[in-house]
N, C-alpha and C positions, 0 to 999 in steps of 0.2 A: 504494500500500500504506500509506503514511503517513497518508492520510486515513482509512482504516479504523481504524488504530491510534488516531488522535485520537478517533474516534467511540467506540471501546471505552473509552478513558480517561474520556470524558464520561459514558458509561453507568454505569461503576463508581461514579462520584461520585453519580449519580442513584440507583443501587441502594442505596447507604448511607443516603440520605435517605428514600426512599419504599418500600423493601423488596421487592426481587425478587432472584432468584438468577441469577448469571451465571458462566460458566466460560470461561477462555481456555486453549487447548490447542494446543501445537505437535505436529503429528502425525508429524513426522520421515518424510516421504513416501518417502525412499529405501529404508528397510527395513521400512516399515509394511504391515500387511495390513488393508485397509479393512473386511473382514467382522469381524475381531476388534475393531476400533475401534467398529464399530456395536453389537456386543454389549456393550461397556463403556458406551457411551452409554445403551443401553437399561437397563442395571443402575443407572446413576446416576439416570436419570429415575424409576425405581421408588422409589428412596430419597428423592428430593427433586426436585420439579419445577423444572427449570432453564428460565428464560424467554429467556435470550440465551446463545448459544454463539458464541465467537470462535475459529475454527480457523486455524492457519497451516500452511504447507507442505502444501496440499491439491492433489492432482492434479485436473485439470479434470474427468475422468470420474468422480470420487468424489462430486460435488455432490449428485446425487439420492439416493444411498444414505445420505449423512450427514444430509440433511434428513429423509428418511423415518425414520431411526433416532431422531431427536429427538422425533417424534410427528406425529400427523395434522394438528394445527393450527399447523404451523410452515412458515415461508417462509425462503428464503435468498438472499443476494446474494454472488456470486463475483466477486472482483477480476479485472480485465482484464489486468493486468500480472503479471510474475513468471515468465514462461515456463512451466516445468513445475510450479513451486510457487507457489500463490496463497493469498490470504486469503479466507475464507468466513465471513460473519456469518449465523447462523441465529437466528430470533426467533419467539416465540409471537405469533401474530396476534391472540390475545385481549387481549394487553397493548399491542402496538405495531402501527402501520400504516406501511407503506413509502410515503413521500410521493415520494421521489426517490432515486436512486442516482447518485453522482458520483465519478469517480476523478480525482485531481489529477495529471495526466500530467507537469506540469512538475517535480514533486518526484521523479519516477522516472527522470530522465535522468542 
């Protein structure tokens, strides 16, 4: 999980320099309704196109719904650790290309 957090922090720095929009959102999976969250994502995308979404406390079975809510041209990487709560990075494929996805298991022990 920490590796994804470091990636997000790096991207926020890049965003300030080169100009793209990003959002980090703790979904509070215990009491959250994924369909309501997807509606909010859709509303935000209509106001301003967000190129990178960083979600925390994501249930494993929410991945496809959240990516779909971000838009047609989006791809996501879900963390492998975190038991029921995981991290999900969703990005616009027009801006970014996934070269590789790595989880740093040694920091999760």
